[in-house]
C-alpha positions as CSV (number, residue, x, y, z in Angstrom):
1,M,100.3,57.6,154.6
2,A,100.0,53.9,153.8
3,R,97.6,54.5,151.0
4,A,100.0,57.1,149.5
5,L,102.9,54.7,149.6
6,L,100.8,52.0,147.9
7,R,99.8,54.4,145.1
8,H,103.5,55.2,144.4
9,R,104.9,51.7,145.0
10,G,105.6,51.4,141.2
11,A,108.0,54.3,141.3
12,L,109.9,53.3,144.4
13,P,112.3,50.8,142.6
14,S,113.4,53.5,140.1
15,L,114.0,56.1,142.9
16,L,116.0,53.6,144.9
17,S,118.0,52.2,142.0
18,P,121.8,53.1,141.5
19,A,120.9,55.0,138.3
20,A,119.1,57.7,140.3
21,P,122.1,59.9,140.9
22,T,122.5,60.7,137.2
23,A,120.6,64.0,137.6
24,P,123.2,65.7,139.9
25,R,125.9,65.0,137.2
26,L,124.1,67.5,134.9
27,V,124.9,70.4,137.1
28,P,128.7,70.6,136.7
29,S,128.5,69.9,133.0
30,F,126.0,72.7,132.5
31,S,128.0,75.2,134.6
32,S,131.3,74.5,132.7
33,A,129.6,75.0,129.4
34,A,128.1,78.2,130.5
35,A,131.4,79.5,131.8
36,S,133.2,78.7,128.6
37,S,130.5,80.4,126.5
38,L,130.5,83.5,128.8
39,A,134.3,83.7,128.5
40,S,134.1,83.8,124.7
41,L,131.7,86.7,124.7
42,R,132.9,90.2,124.4
43,S,131.2,93.4,125.3
44,P,129.9,95.7,122.6
45,L,132.5,98.2,123.7
46,D,135.3,95.6,123.0
47,E,133.9,94.7,119.7
48,R,133.7,98.4,118.6
49,L,137.2,99.0,119.9
50,L,138.5,96.0,117.9
51,R,136.8,97.3,114.7
52,L,138.4,100.7,115.2
53,L,141.8,99.2,115.8
54,S,141.6,97.0,112.8
55,S,140.6,100.0,110.6
56,E,143.4,102.1,111.9
57,I,146.0,99.3,111.4
58,S,144.8,98.8,107.8
59,Y,145.0,102.5,107.1
60,V,148.6,102.8,108.4
61,A,149.8,99.6,107.0
62,D,148.2,99.8,103.5
63,R,147.8,103.5,102.7
64,R,150.8,105.0,104.6
65,P,153.1,102.0,105.1
66,P,156.4,102.6,106.9
67,H,159.5,101.6,105.1
68,Q,162.6,99.9,106.4
69,P,164.7,102.6,108.1
70,P,168.2,103.3,106.6
71,T,171.2,102.3,108.7
72,G,173.3,105.3,107.7
73,F,173.5,108.7,106.1
74,K,176.7,109.7,104.3
75,S,179.5,109.0,106.7
76,F,177.2,108.6,109.7
77,A,176.0,105.3,111.1
78,V,172.5,105.4,112.6
79,E,171.9,103.8,116.1
80,D,168.3,103.4,116.9
81,R,166.3,101.2,119.2
82,P,162.5,100.8,119.1
83,G,160.7,102.7,121.9
84,E,163.6,105.2,122.4
85,Q,162.7,108.9,122.2
86,W,165.8,109.8,120.4
87,V,168.1,108.7,117.5
88,R,171.9,108.7,117.6
89,L,174.3,109.1,114.7
90,R,178.1,108.5,114.8
91,A,180.9,109.2,112.4
92,A,184.7,109.3,112.5
93,R,186.6,111.9,110.5
94,R,190.3,112.7,109.9
95,G,190.5,116.4,110.9
96,A,192.8,119.1,109.6
97,G,196.1,118.3,111.1
98,A,196.9,115.4,113.4
99,G,194.2,113.4,115.2
100,E,190.9,111.9,114.4
101,E,187.6,113.4,115.2
102,A,184.6,111.5,116.6
103,I,181.3,113.0,115.8
104,K,178.2,112.1,117.8
105,I,174.7,113.5,117.1
106,D,171.7,112.9,119.4
107,A,168.4,113.9,117.8
108,T,165.1,114.0,119.6
109,L,161.7,113.0,118.1
110,F,159.5,115.9,117.0
111,D,159.4,118.3,119.9
112,G,157.8,121.4,118.5
113,V,156.1,123.1,115.6
114,A,156.5,126.5,114.1
115,E,153.7,129.0,114.9
116,L,152.5,131.7,112.6
117,P,152.9,135.2,113.9
118,P,149.7,136.8,115.3
119,D,149.6,139.3,112.4
120,A,150.0,136.7,109.6
121,S,148.0,137.4,106.6
122,L,145.1,135.3,105.5
123,F,147.1,134.0,102.5
124,N,149.9,132.9,104.8
125,R,147.5,131.1,107.1
126,V,145.8,129.2,104.2
127,E,149.2,128.3,102.8
128,A,150.4,127.0,106.2
129,L,147.2,124.8,106.4
130,E,147.9,123.4,102.9
131,Q,151.5,122.6,103.6
132,G,150.9,121.1,107.0
133,P,152.7,121.8,110.3
134,R,156.4,122.8,110.2
135,L,157.9,120.4,112.7
136,H,161.0,120.9,114.8
137,L,163.8,118.5,116.1
138,S,166.5,119.3,118.6
139,L,170.0,118.1,118.0
140,I,173.0,117.8,120.3
141,V,176.2,117.6,118.3
142,E,179.5,116.6,119.9
143,V,182.8,116.9,118.0
144,A,185.7,115.3,120.0
145,R,189.4,115.2,119.3
146,A,191.8,113.9,122.0
147,D,190.8,115.7,125.2
148,R,188.9,118.5,123.4
149,V,185.1,118.3,123.0
150,L,182.8,120.9,121.4
151,G,179.1,120.7,121.8
152,F,176.5,122.4,119.6
153,I,172.8,122.6,120.4
154,C,170.9,123.0,117.1
155,S,167.4,123.4,115.8
156,A,166.5,121.1,112.8
157,W,163.7,122.2,110.6
158,P,162.7,120.2,107.4
159,D,164.8,122.4,105.2
160,Q,167.4,124.0,107.4
161,L,169.6,123.6,110.5
162,A,170.3,126.5,112.9
163,V,172.9,126.5,115.7
164,R,171.5,127.9,118.9
165,H,174.4,127.4,121.4
166,V,178.1,126.4,121.3
167,L,179.4,124.6,124.4
168,T,183.0,123.9,125.3
169,L,183.0,120.7,127.2
170,R,186.8,120.3,127.5
171,G,189.9,122.2,126.3
172,T,193.6,121.7,126.0
173,G,195.4,122.6,129.2
174,A,192.2,122.7,131.2
175,A,191.7,121.0,134.5
176,T,190.2,117.6,134.5
177,D,187.0,118.7,136.1
178,D,184.2,120.7,134.3
179,R,184.9,123.8,136.3
180,G,188.5,124.0,135.2
181,A,187.5,123.6,131.6
182,R,185.0,126.4,131.8
183,D,187.4,128.7,133.5
184,F,190.0,128.0,130.9
185,T,187.7,128.7,128.0
186,Y,186.2,131.9,129.4
187,G,189.6,133.2,130.3
188,L,190.7,133.0,126.7
189,V,187.5,134.8,125.6
190,L,188.0,137.6,128.1
191,F,191.8,138.2,127.8
192,S,192.6,137.4,124.2
193,P,191.8,140.6,122.1
194,F,192.4,138.9,118.8
195,W,190.4,135.7,119.4
196,L,187.8,136.5,116.8
197,C,190.4,137.0,114.1
198,T,192.0,133.8,115.0
199,L,188.6,132.0,114.8
200,V,187.8,133.2,111.3
201,S,191.3,132.9,109.8
202,V,192.1,129.5,111.4
203,L,188.7,127.9,110.9
204,S,190.1,124.5,110.0
205,E,191.9,124.3,113.3
206,F,189.7,122.5,115.9
207,F,190.9,124.5,118.8
208,S,189.8,127.9,117.3
209,L,186.2,127.1,117.9
210,S,186.8,126.3,121.5
211,L,187.3,130.0,122.1
212,I,183.6,130.7,121.8
213,S,181.8,131.2,125.1
214,S,178.4,129.7,125.5
215,R,177.3,132.5,127.9
216,R,176.5,135.1,125.2
217,K,174.9,135.4,121.8
218,L,177.1,134.6,118.8
219,E,178.1,137.4,116.5
220,P,177.4,137.1,112.8
221,A,181.0,136.3,112.0
222,E,181.0,133.6,114.7
223,R,177.8,132.1,113.4
224,E,179.2,131.9,109.9
225,A,182.4,130.2,111.2
226,V,180.4,127.7,113.2
227,K,178.1,127.0,110.3
228,K,181.1,126.3,108.0
229,F,182.8,124.2,110.7
230,L,179.7,121.9,110.9
231,Q,179.1,121.8,107.1
232,E,182.6,120.4,106.7
233,R,181.5,117.6,109.0
234,E,178.2,117.0,107.1
235,V,176.0,118.6,109.8
236,D,173.8,120.7,107.6
237,A,170.4,121.2,106.0
238,E,170.7,117.8,104.2
239,L,171.1,116.1,107.6
240,A,168.1,118.0,109.0
241,E,166.0,116.8,106.0
242,F,167.2,113.2,106.5
243,L,166.4,113.2,110.2
244,H,162.9,114.6,109.6
245,D,162.2,111.7,107.2
246,Y,163.8,109.2,109.6
247,V,161.9,110.3,112.6
248,A,158.5,110.5,110.8
249,N,159.0,106.9,109.6
250,K,160.1,105.8,113.1
251,E,157.0,107.3,114.7
252,K,154.9,105.6,112.1
253,M,156.5,102.2,112.7
254,E,156.2,102.4,116.4
255,M,152.6,103.6,116.2
256,L,151.7,100.6,114.0
257,Q,153.4,98.2,116.5
258,W,151.6,99.8,119.4
259,L,148.2,99.5,117.7
260,K,148.9,95.8,117.1
261,T,149.8,95.2,120.7
262,V,146.6,96.9,121.9
263,E,144.6,94.8,119.5
264,S,146.1,91.5,120.7
265,F,145.5,92.6,124.3
266,V,141.8,93.3,123.7
267,E,141.3,90.1,121.7
268,K,142.4,88.0,124.7
């Protein structure tokens, strides 16, 4: 033991000097550098995902760029908020006679597509593929004057607008609750034998349309009267075309924003 100490006596001063503890200080500096380098690394899956996101964002932004959405259409003002699944339009109109009408339209985003009949010919199938899907929007139209409100549920296609249901929400002389309004309306339908003549001849009068019951299918004369009633209020095929363009642009804008949000999340 003594001989071993004598052989290493030259190294004892350096081992016992204050500078000896420098070696342990290398451990924290090494670990912090390693941690920072590991944090900056991304997995191959993240890198691939970022490349795909960047490619998709460039495609949407450069080749199919969305445009600034319009704030109105004819007499309607457009109310839209990003992320909402519907678009609202409002307009005010001086109706025939006294009183002002308030028109409100709630349009959904694309909620359906036209399907070809099972027996469609090969030509029609090829033509449908070339033209792309025929998308569908649902509209709820409310026309209000004083205490009378009419509701119309419509189907909006790219080139036409079809009325599916007519609803009487309130009527003059009706009770304040919904049940009273419905009883009042249906009573007129059941007990007024000349209500259809009144509807067609006095189309410009708002009250005439409130005689239509929502519990049965509209007759051709009724449909024509309702169509003309809505056309006078600019609810027609042109509005359907505008809404299709607006909703397509809205979905494109929100898709682009969503892709950018996902990209920034993956980059962190």
